[in-house]
C-alpha positions, 0 to 999 in steps of 0.5 A: 500500500502506497503512503499516498493511499493512506488515510489522513490522520486527524490533527491533534486539536487539543495541543493547538487549543492549549497554545492558543489559550496561553496569555500573550505578554503585554509588550509596550511598543518602543519608539525609535530614538530620534537623533538631533539633526547634525545642523543643531549640534553645529549651532550649539557648538558655534554659539558656545564658542562665541560666548566663550570668546566674548567672555575672554574678550570682556575680561581682557578688556577690563584687565587692560583698562584697569591696568592702564589707569594710574594711581590717584594723585596724593598729598605727597604728589601735591607737595612734590608739585608745589612744595606745600602741604595739602589741606584735608579737602584735597581731591585727586579727581576734582580740584587737585591743583589749579594755576592761573595766568594773567594776560592783558585784555585782547592779548595772548601774552603774559603780562610783564609782572607775571611772565617769569612766574608763569614760565616757571609754573609751566616748567615745573609742571613739565618736571612733575609730569615726567616724574609722576605720570608713569604710575600716576593718573595725571590729566591737565585741563586748560580753561579761560574766559573773556569779559566785555573788555576782552574778546573770544578770539584772544581767549581762544588763542591764550588757551592754545598757546598755553597748551603749546607751552606745556607740550614744549615742556614734555607733556603729550597732547593726549594728557591735555584737555581743552575747554572752550572759553566762556563769556564772563558777564559782570552784571551791574556790580562792575563797570568796564573801568573796574580793576577786576576787568583790567586783565584777562586770565587762563587757568590750568587744573591738574586732576586724576581720572575718575577711574584712578586706582 
């Protein structure tokens, strides 16, 4: 008898049913991990680098600025400049030292009586600057005015010539500040023949920068 002629054997349904009745495990679906785009990584790296560079630059600028400003003028500097002892009201950044120079109205030349003293003051300032400006903050401001007996052009020339004299005595222009001449109005208290209006003046003030150490 050929095997093909054998009758079909019944399948074992009990075994299949047992497997079908087994509880299937609850497997939560897993979401595929999403990698951030490469362009986003590049942006983060660039932004971080820029912040780092800016931080270093700000720190370097602060350090350079702090180190470039000298020390504040002191009472010892005042004595070195004038030969006198400073009072307790001395301010390095506001009114450390002021010198006045006298001119004739409408003129930019020192008056005869004050010329020698004025030239001596300027020479002394050059000496003081050479000795102290390396470690000390020294700023020189030149100002002046003109009265009804004077004129603005003369006042402007006086300030310019005073600056030139300082430069000739070794003080660089970068340390000299110029203020525009102001018109002085005497009011009703003084007339044109008053002694106070007989001469003109220019002023030279020495201070330290407000950020001095």
